[in-house]
Backbone as CSV, one residue per row, in Angstrom:
resi,resn,N_x,N_y,N_z,CA_x,CA_y,CA_z,C_x,C_y,C_z
1,MET,0.738,-1.110,-0.001,-0.086,0.048,0.078,1.012,1.228,-0.091
2,LYS,0.481,2.299,-0.657,1.133,3.537,-0.786,0.357,4.567,-0.204
3,VAL,0.689,5.262,0.821,0.188,6.430,1.545,1.056,7.457,1.292
4,VAL,0.399,8.759,0.875,1.134,9.864,0.880,0.214,10.687,1.839
5,ALA,0.887,12.075,2.256,0.305,12.785,3.220,0.920,14.219,3.222
6,VAL,0.159,15.187,3.702,0.388,16.603,3.975,0.307,16.893,5.438
7,ALA,1.248,17.362,6.207,1.212,17.632,7.492,1.376,19.192,7.615
8,ALA,0.554,20.042,8.302,0.496,21.403,8.615,-0.263,21.829,9.647
9,CYS,0.489,22.417,10.613,-0.121,22.927,11.892,-0.215,24.445,11.965
10,THR,-0.933,24.999,12.781,-1.195,26.430,12.797,0.249,27.189,12.938
11,VAL,1.199,26.830,13.724,2.419,27.491,13.931,3.453,26.866,12.857
12,GLY,3.279,25.861,12.533,4.223,25.275,11.464,5.648,24.731,11.913
13,ILE,5.527,24.300,13.215,6.802,23.922,13.692,6.537,22.421,14.455
14,ALA,6.329,22.335,15.700,6.287,21.179,16.264,5.068,20.084,15.871
15,HIS,3.934,20.505,15.717,2.953,19.546,15.330,3.077,19.033,13.965
16,THR,3.642,19.930,13.012,3.763,19.470,11.708,4.534,18.301,11.704
17,TYR,5.775,18.469,12.365,6.807,17.398,12.194,6.601,16.150,13.192
18,MET,5.895,16.291,14.194,5.338,15.238,15.022,4.339,14.331,14.217
19,THR,3.561,14.990,13.372,2.611,14.302,12.460,3.334,13.573,11.441
20,LYS,4.199,14.182,10.807,5.037,13.319,9.801,5.642,12.239,10.445
21,GLU,6.226,12.263,11.554,6.998,11.186,12.176,5.848,10.191,12.575
22,ALA,4.736,10.485,13.053,3.810,9.408,13.589,3.282,8.765,12.368
23,ILE,2.915,9.360,11.228,2.456,8.595,9.986,3.603,7.742,9.511
24,GLU,4.719,8.308,9.384,5.782,7.462,8.721,6.131,6.233,9.743
25,LYS,6.190,6.411,11.003,6.493,5.172,11.793,5.274,4.137,11.568
26,GLU,4.146,4.568,11.557,3.028,3.456,11.592,2.992,2.930,10.102
27,CYS,3.228,3.686,9.097,3.468,3.012,7.752,4.600,1.965,7.635
28,ALA,5.811,2.259,8.173,6.946,1.595,8.331,6.636,0.215,9.046
29,LYS,5.697,0.338,10.102,5.499,-0.829,10.956,4.642,-1.895,10.140
30,ARG,3.955,-1.296,9.143,3.011,-2.091,8.268,3.712,-2.393,6.955
31,GLY,4.958,-1.986,6.732,5.490,-2.237,5.448,5.086,-1.541,4.252
32,TYR,4.229,-0.430,4.698,3.716,0.477,3.593,4.724,1.555,3.016
33,GLU,4.658,1.712,1.828,5.413,2.841,1.337,4.731,4.237,1.597
34,CYS,5.480,5.159,2.018,5.020,6.479,2.346,5.827,7.600,2.279
35,LYS,5.081,8.692,1.933,5.948,10.041,1.833,5.024,11.109,2.249
36,VAL,5.631,12.033,3.145,4.856,12.931,3.836,5.492,14.336,3.551
37,GLU,4.570,15.312,3.010,4.988,16.601,2.695,4.729,17.457,4.062
38,THR,5.697,18.257,4.293,5.376,19.118,5.510,5.231,20.683,4.910
39,GLN,4.189,21.345,5.437,4.166,22.761,5.213,4.282,23.492,6.372
40,GLY,5.420,23.996,6.854,5.443,24.493,8.137,6.411,25.831,8.080
41,GLY,7.118,26.092,9.145,8.001,27.249,9.475,9.041,27.242,8.397
42,MET,9.400,26.058,7.922,10.588,26.018,6.882,9.915,26.136,5.511
43,GLY,8.910,26.263,5.359,8.111,26.171,3.961,7.736,24.750,3.588
44,ILE,7.745,24.513,2.246,7.279,23.300,2.040,8.499,22.227,1.768
45,GLU,8.454,21.064,2.485,9.382,20.187,2.289,9.013,18.892,1.927
46,ASP,9.882,18.059,1.207,9.254,16.687,0.768,7.944,16.938,-0.003
47,GLU,7.847,17.817,-1.030,6.632,18.185,-1.877,6.338,17.060,-2.557
48,LEU,5.049,16.673,-2.467,4.412,15.560,-3.055,4.321,16.088,-4.660
49,ASP,4.719,15.163,-5.596,4.447,15.571,-7.224,3.315,14.818,-7.640
50,GLU,2.964,15.008,-8.816,1.763,14.577,-9.455,1.872,13.010,-9.385
51,ASP,3.113,12.463,-9.672,3.174,10.941,-9.624,2.949,10.392,-8.336
52,ASP,3.343,11.153,-7.221,3.248,10.766,-5.893,1.665,10.708,-5.578
53,ILE,1.048,11.627,-6.080,-0.561,11.666,-5.722,-1.364,10.722,-6.478
54,SER,-1.038,10.623,-7.765,-1.878,9.749,-8.518,-1.624,8.318,-8.224
55,SER,-0.385,7.917,-7.699,-0.039,6.542,-7.707,-0.408,6.119,-6.260
56,ALA,-0.961,7.077,-5.198,-1.207,6.629,-3.884,-2.378,5.922,-3.738
57,ASP,-2.632,5.000,-2.842,-3.639,4.294,-2.538,-4.527,5.144,-1.515
58,ALA,-3.961,5.950,-0.655,-4.758,6.716,0.329,-3.743,8.064,0.410
59,ILE,-4.471,9.087,0.593,-3.971,10.401,1.021,-4.541,10.964,2.181
60,ILE,-3.611,11.434,3.037,-4.041,12.008,4.325,-3.628,13.335,4.385
61,LEU,-4.547,14.242,4.621,-4.438,15.688,4.884,-4.372,15.763,6.418
62,ALA,-3.421,15.847,7.159,-3.296,16.097,8.518,-3.039,17.475,8.781
63,ILE,-4.012,18.509,8.581,-3.869,19.797,8.564,-4.669,20.531,9.400
64,ASP,-4.178,21.600,10.083,-4.914,22.520,10.986,-5.066,23.895,10.269
65,VAL,-4.627,24.029,9.060,-4.697,25.324,8.384,-4.891,25.115,6.842
66,GLY,-5.180,26.037,6.142,-5.216,26.003,4.757,-3.708,25.724,4.180
67,ILE,-3.789,24.999,3.130,-2.401,24.447,2.612,-2.085,24.952,1.254
68,GLU,-0.919,25.124,0.696,-0.692,25.556,-0.645,-0.811,24.345,-1.568
69,GLY,-1.418,24.413,-2.640,-1.444,23.504,-3.516,-2.696,22.558,-3.338
70,ASP,-3.677,22.812,-2.429,-4.630,21.806,-2.246,-5.441,21.439,-3.525
71,GLU,-5.403,22.006,-4.431,-6.070,21.619,-5.675,-5.465,20.338,-6.312
72,ARG,-4.270,20.121,-5.925,-3.621,18.861,-6.491,-4.381,17.571,-6.009
73,PHE,-5.188,17.877,-4.907,-5.965,16.476,-4.390,-7.419,16.443,-4.841
74,GLU,-7.700,17.321,-5.731,-9.188,17.276,-6.168,-9.680,16.089,-6.805
75,ASP,-8.976,15.392,-7.714,-9.273,14.238,-8.354,-9.338,13.223,-7.402
76,ALA,-8.265,13.106,-6.470,-8.239,11.913,-5.554,-9.488,12.147,-4.511
77,GLU,-9.922,13.312,-4.146,-11.051,13.492,-3.277,-12.430,12.878,-3.963
78,ASP,-12.518,13.222,-5.309,-13.624,12.650,-6.076,-13.563,11.149,-6.065
79,GLU,-12.398,10.521,-6.161,-12.430,9.137,-6.073,-12.348,8.525,-4.599
80,GLY,-12.581,9.386,-3.721,-12.672,8.817,-2.182,-11.486,8.471,-1.608
81,LYS,-10.365,8.882,-2.012,-9.137,8.499,-1.408,-8.334,9.442,-0.598
82,VAL,-9.256,10.499,-0.062,-8.545,11.422,0.742,-9.195,11.368,2.167
83,ILE,-8.369,11.564,3.163,-8.966,11.543,4.552,-8.126,12.890,5.073
84,THR,-9.063,13.747,5.710,-8.642,14.916,6.288,-9.107,14.848,7.858
85,VAL,-7.830,15.166,8.584,-7.878,15.063,9.944,-6.948,16.267,10.517
86,GLY,-7.085,16.596,11.813,-6.202,17.514,12.327,-4.932,16.893,12.749
87,THR,-3.890,17.674,12.943,-2.557,17.076,13.321,-2.718,16.308,14.542
88,SER,-3.426,16.808,15.664,-3.445,15.847,16.838,-4.041,14.702,16.809
89,ASP,-4.977,14.663,15.909,-5.551,13.229,15.517,-4.555,12.187,15.105
90,ALA,-3.785,12.706,14.110,-2.748,11.898,13.504,-1.644,11.563,14.593
91,ILE,-1.350,12.426,15.454,-0.203,12.254,16.400,-0.826,11.171,17.452
92,SER,-2.110,11.518,17.916,-2.558,10.666,19.154,-2.952,9.351,18.696
93,ASP,-3.264,9.049,17.211,-3.712,7.680,16.867,-3.344,7.512,15.556
94,PRO,-2.130,7.327,15.348,-1.739,7.097,13.868,-2.187,5.680,13.435
95,ALA,-2.287,4.689,14.268,-2.730,3.335,13.970,-4.313,3.384,13.354
96,GLY,-5.015,4.150,14.133,-6.500,4.236,13.719,-6.607,5.178,12.391
97,LEU,-5.626,6.156,12.261,-5.752,6.610,11.008,-5.268,5.940,9.769
98,ILE,-4.145,4.979,9.926,-3.834,4.288,8.745,-4.823,3.082,8.622
99,ASP,-5.460,2.616,9.737,-6.662,1.795,9.381,-7.709,2.255,8.599
100,ARG,-8.064,3.761,8.996,-8.969,4.283,7.971,-8.542,4.392,6.609
101,ALA,-7.172,4.558,6.271,-6.598,4.622,4.990,-6.724,3.177,4.258
102,GLU,-6.487,2.292,5.149,-6.679,0.787,4.523,-8.154,0.461,4.011
103,ASN,-9.128,1.106,4.607,-10.449,0.994,4.295,-11.042,1.847,3.192
104,LEU,-10.288,2.675,2.694,-10.767,3.526,1.712,-11.101,2.539,0.373
């Protein structure tokens, strides 16, 4: 399974990177391919490209604020491949989040 995600919190520091780590660790436990873009205080890092998005089985938007480039995910939303949660949800229950992704 391939999971891609975007993490972005209101301040763009701690929760953004904690979310990235939580999602990556849970995917690694399950042997899933994973890439997480962060939009934080350092700008956009590990930016998802069109191929990343189109080849993903699930897309997680773990965001507390609006993100740059959200139009990239419109087709995937129409296909029902997008889950949107807050960063605190991703940090507190990454297993539950990836369980949801598996059921898309």
